[in-house]
N, C-alpha and C positions, 0 to 999 in steps of 0.2 A: 384432436380435438384440442381446443388452449380454454386456458384458464384466466382469468382478468381478475384485478385487483379488486378487492372488496370496499378500498376504500377511496373515496368519490376523487374523481379527477382532479388537478390542480395546473393552475394556470403558468404559463411557461411563459416569461418575457422574451422578446426579441430583443436581446441588450447583451453586449460583452459580460463575460465575467467580471474586469474589475468596476465597470459601470455596476451590476449589480449588488459589489459590496460597498462602494464606494457611495452609492445613492443610500445603503443601510446605514453606513458607518458617519454619515453624516446625521443622523438624528438622534446618535448618544451624543454627541459633543464630550464636555468634560469627564464624561465618566470612563474608567481605567479598564482597555483593550484589551493591551500587555503586560504580564509581570515577569521580567528573569526571576529565575526562583531558584537560584545560587544567588546573587548580589539584591537581587529587590528591585530594579530596575524597572520602574514602569512608562507606558504611553499611555496616554488618552487616548479615543476616539476622535477628538480634534486633532492632537499631534502627529497620529498613525495616519492618519487622511494628507496630511501634510508633509510627512515625510515620504512616502509612496508616493506621491509626485514630484518630489524632487528626488529622488528616487529614479523617476522616469527619464527626468530632465536630463538625467545625469549619463544614462545608457545613451538617450540622444544623441546627450555632446560628444559620446564617444565611438560614436559612427551606427550605434546601432540601430534596425530599422525593423520593419516589417518584413517577414519572413526570417529574420537570424536565428539562431540559438543561442542561448544565456544558459550555462551548465549551472549548478546550484549542487555543493559536495560540502556538507557545511552538518553539524547537528543541532537540534534546535536551538533558538535562542528569539528573542524580540529581534531583533535584524532581520530574521529568515523571508516572514510574509513582507517585509517593507521591499526586498530585493525581490521576491518573487512576483507579485503585484508592479512593482515598479517595471521590473522587467518585459511584461504580458501588457502592462500601461503604453509602452514605447513600441510595442507589435510586437514582440518579439515571443518564440516557443521560447517554454523551460522545459528543460531538463532535468531530473531531479536524478541526484545519483546516491547509492546506497553509501552513509557515512562509515561504512564497514570493508569496504571496499579495495583490492589492494589496486596497487600505479597497474598495473598491465588489467585489469577490470576498467578503473575507471577510463586509460587510455580506450578500451574498446568500445565504449560507449560513448566517450567526447567526437571520435571518428565516428561512429555509425552517423550520429545524431548530427553532425557536423557541425559542432559547438563553437562557435564566435572569441566568446568571452566565456569563462569561468570562473564565479566567486565560492571564495572556500573562507578558513580561516586559516588563521597562523601555526595554528599546531597541528595541521593537516597537510600543510606546505613539504612537507618529507614525502609523503603520496602524492601530494596535487600538480609538482612544479614535473617530476620525470614522468608522470601521464600525457601533459598536456604538452611538453616537449614531443612525445613519442605521437600523439594526434596534431603535432603542428597548431596549435592553439597558443597565442603569443601575450595574450593578454592574462592576466589572473590577477584577481580583487582579493583581499584579506579585510577581515573586518574592520582594520585601521585605516584604509584606502575608503572604503563604504564610509565612514563617520565623516571622513573629509569631502568624500562627493555630495554628502546630504547637506554638509554646512554649506556647499559651492552657490545653492541655491537656483541652479538652473530651472528655467521653465519646463513645466511639461510639454511633451509633444502634442500638434495635433497630428492624431490617424485615424486614416478609415478603414474600418474594419466592416467582414461580413460574417456574422454570427456564427452561422451555418456549416460556414466552410472555414475559416482559419483557426489553424491549430493552437490553444493555448497551451497544452503541455503537451508534452513525452515522456511520461514513466516509462520505465523496461519492464516486462513483464514476457515469459517463457509462454503464455497460454496453457494448451494445456499439452505443451509436449514442445520439446527442441531449445534453443539456444533464446536467451532472452529478447526480447524485441521493440523496439521504442513502437507503444501505444499512442497513435496520432487522438488525442482530445480535444473537439472543439469548443470557443465559447459556449455554445447552446446546450454542448453534451455537460459542462461543468455547471450551468444554467439550473439544467433539468433536474439533474440530480440532488441541488441543493434545495428547488422545489420543493420537491419529489418527498426529502426527509423533513425538513422543518414540520411537519404538521406529530410528525411520530416522534420525533427525540424532544419536541415539545422545549427548546432550549428557551433560557429571557433571560432579561437584562440581571437579575437577580442571582442566576448563575454564574456556578467557576467552577473553571472545568483545568484539571493539570492533562500538562498536553509532555505526556514520556512515548505515545509511539510517535513515530518520526515522523517529521511531516515530507522526507524524501518517500516517503509510503504513501501510496494513494488514499487510505483510509487516514491517517493524519495532517494529512492535506488537506482533503473534501471534510472528510467528517468532522475533525476537532478543529484544526486552525480554520477554516473558510467558512464553514457553517455556524461555528460560534462567533467570530464579527459577524457575520450578516444578522445577528439575533440581540446584537449587544451584552451578548457572557463576557466576562474576566476570563484569560487565558492564563495559567501560570506557568511558562514551558521549563524544561527542564530536558538537560544535555543527552541525558542516556539514562536508563532503568539502572536504579539501586535502590534495595527494596527501604531500607530505612530512611534515606534520602526521601522517595514517594511517601513513606506514610508521616514523617515530618510536616510536609511538603501538603499534605491534607491536613493534616489538623492545624498547623500554623494559618495556611491559608484558610483554614474552612469549607475546604472543596466540597459542592454538591455533585457533582456529575463526574464519573472519571469511564471514560472509552481507552479500552485494554483488550491483549488478549489474552488466551484461556490461561498461561503460567502465572501472569499476575493474579488473576483469578483462584489458580490451587495455592499461590504464597497466603492468601487472602484467606486463605480455607483453614489452612494447615500450620501454617509458620507461628512459632508462640511470641514472636517477638511484634504481632500486630496486638496484641492484648496492654501492649507497653504507649498505648497510643487513644487520643480523644480523637473517636471516627465521628462522631455524634452530629455532625456537619450533611455526612455523607447519604446522598439518597441513591444514586443510579452508582450500577456497576453495569457496562454496557460492552459485551464482545464479541469481537469477529477478527477477522483473519485465517481464522481456524475454526476446529469443530470444536466446541464446549460440553462435554459431560452433564447429560441432566442430574447426577448427583453429585458430581463437584458444585455444580451450580445452587444447587438448593443445599447443599454444606454452606457453603460462603451466604450464601441469604441470610440463614439461620442463626449464621457465628455472631453477622455485622448487623442483621437488624436492616437490612434495603431490598432493593430492588434487583436481582439481578436479567438482564435480558440479553439477549443476542440479534446480533444481524448477521446476514450471507451479502458476500459481492464479489465483485475481483474487477482486477485493475483495468479491465474491457470493458467494465459497465459501470465507469465512470465514479465511486464504484458500486453503490449498493442496489439490489433489487430484491431484497427482501428485510425487515426488519422489525422486530417487536414495536407495539406502540408504545411509549409512557403513558396513555391512559388506558390501560388496559394493561393492568399488574397481574391478570390470574394467566398471561402465557403461559401456555405449557414450557417448562423445561426441558431442555431436549432440542426443543424448534426452534428457525431462527425468524420465529413472526413471519407476516403476511407479505404478499408485494406489495412492493411501496407503488403511491397511484399511478397512473399513465402506463402501468406496466402488464404485458401477456405474459405468462408461459404456459410450453408444453414440455410434456416427460413422454423421452420415448426409450419403447425398448430394446437395449444394447444388443441383443442376438435377433429379434424379429425386425425390427428398424420400422416399427409403428406406432404411432400414440397410445397413450396409456390413456383410458379414458373413466377410471376410476378410480374410487380414494383411495389409498395407503396401500397405491402399488409403483413399485420403485420404475423407474426413467431414468435416463439422460436429462438432464434440468437446459432446455432452451430458454431462452428468454429473447424478446423484442419491447423498446418501445423508446424513448427521445435518450437515453442514456445509456444507448449501444456504441462500441467505438465509432469510429467513421475507418477506420482499418491499420494494418501495419505499416510503420515507415518502408520503403520500399522490399517490401515482400508481398507482393501479389498473391503468390503460392499458400503461403500461410495465410493471408486474410481470409482465402477462396474457403479452404479446410478451415474455418474458424466461424465465418457469416456468410450466411443464406444471400444469394440476390434477393431475397422478400424479407431478408431485415432479421435473421432468428440467427440468433449468435449463440455457439453449443458450448457449452460451463465445463466438459469434462467431469462434472461432477453427478451422482446418480442420488436420486430424492425423492420424497414420499409427500403428495399433497392431502392433506388429511380435509373432513368436514367441516371444519372448524376455520378454514381457508388458511390457517398456517402450515408450513413447512419441514420438513426435516431431511437432514443430508446424510446419507447413510454409508454411502460407499465413494469409490473415485473411478473415473475411466479412466481420466489423463494417467500421464507417469508421474505427473510432479510430487516429489516431497516436500511437505510444509516441516519444518524446523521451526519452533519458536512464532509460530505465524508466519515465516518469511518462505518463498517459494526457493525449492534446489531442483535444479533442471538436470535430472540422468544424465541423459546428452554431452551437458553440457564438462560435466565432470567425466564421465568418461573420456569425452576429447584430451584432457588434462592428464587422465594416467593413460594414453597412448603417444603422449612427449616422452614419458618416461623411456630412457632405450632397453632395458630391463623387461617392460613388461609387451607382449607380443598383442595380446587381446583383453578389452575390459569391458563390464558392465555395473549396470549398478543401480539397485534398489533401494526402497525405505524397509526401514524393518524398527519396531517400537526401541523406544529407548526414551528411559527416563520419566516416563508418563507422555512420551513426545512419538514423536519420529525422526528419524536421521537417516542419512545413505550408506547402505553397506556396500563394497566393492567385491564385486570377482571377479578374480584376478588371472590369466593363463601368462606365466614366466613367459619370456624369452627363450630360445633354445640355449641351453649351459648356465642361465644365470638363476643364481639364489638368493635373488632379492627375498628381504625379511618383510612381513608385515608392517614391523615397525617402521624403515626404512619409506616405505609407499606412505606412511599414516603421513612420516615428517613430508614427505615430498608433494602431496595434497595441499598440507597445513600451510605450506610458504608460499603457492600458487593461489589461492582464494580467501576467501571473505571468511571468517570464522565460523558466521553457519552453515557454509557450506563442506563445511572437514568432512571426509570421513572418518566414521566411528568404527568400523567393523571390517577389515580384509579376508577375504578366503581365497586360497590359492587353487583353481579348479583346472582340467586338460583342456578343454575346450569349451565355449560360449555359445549354448545353446541358441540357433536363429534358424527362423522359417526360408523357404526356399529362396524368396525374396531379398534375406540378409537382414530381416529385421528381426531384431533381440527380441527372445520370446522370457519376459519377465517372470512369467505366472509358472514357468518352468522353473526356477531363477528361488521364486518365493517359495515354493516345496524343496528344496531342496536342504 
């Protein structure tokens, strides 16, 4: 049995994502599109459209053509959407790189994606340069070069597109398990999801949004950066999350809507400094990227007098499959809202493998709709394990459907650890641990950590080794981004495994 959205279907235009965005941008003219939250620099919608076209021309002049890959490794800024849409307009696929990545992690993504140009910022050059060298990327552009290219005034190229098959963006995700993989999202996937979430989020030209969700993450990329430009809202960018700076931005720019992850909701609900700021303009706190506790949502709503809502999605879904509607303020806390328009869901009993057909009964959530990815780049087996021939995508999350049309996420089938909304793949950390000469075997699970979840490593020492937990923690910290770091190490004699060699994580969780 499949469940269908209770929202009416929406029309999905057969256009490229840059045309979809630029067509909307053209209607907003002199209104403010982007504001740098640090230095106050602004772009009007008209100047934004001109800059995107100029950036497309600059990429074309440097040899970027249809099918090439442009990588962006940068914090949020007003230049980010210009580079992003300029590259896509030039025919390129954009792969966005986590701003916290180490040179090794950056190099792996550049190599796997086949990037031709890396766009970064000067403060990241100490990581970008060695990564590019490792990946054989010979051209690196920083923010100063980008400004020079914009001033050159190259005309935008004329490129032919097939929105249904041409890949616009290539973000990286671990799916339900394994190492990060390139998620192929076409122009149609992105346009579909933008059209699906528009009637639910209900952003308007009067809204001002703060962009602390990183644009390299699919949530920040689509739900904040792109959907806001489609609706004529003003986006105030911040390069990273700092609570005091965030609160000052809410106050000084009279922000109306903030799209965040649960740790920010926690701070808004409990941190004493929040009371020092005038947040009277704020109407909505919308949470995604990880589950939001019902009591915490209620506490934040009560303290601030704002609407607190939640959504659900994943990179492979472009990213939204569920969202609370701004017009339905009574959406129950703890739920992720209803299916977005044009979307179906199934719940499959994990043990029996059969569809759940009644409300409030848990099952693995499967999604089908126009936002479901094309597949993983050069990973046919991983794609087949995630996506059925008839279009159903396994989320790896256990959900229940309620009679009112809302859903709750209650557990996970997948092995991924979610730390502050970021994916941490146990397999990736296990591979890193096994590069240590004094580690014979290792396994990683997620454990409760300061109101969140964090990696714990079970380690089998090599014969004769006396390696310490401190040494293991330091070793991993030097090889991965901060959100992936192991927080706890436990030494054991052997890693429990099945006859096929699969790690039995359930046994470790009971250890």
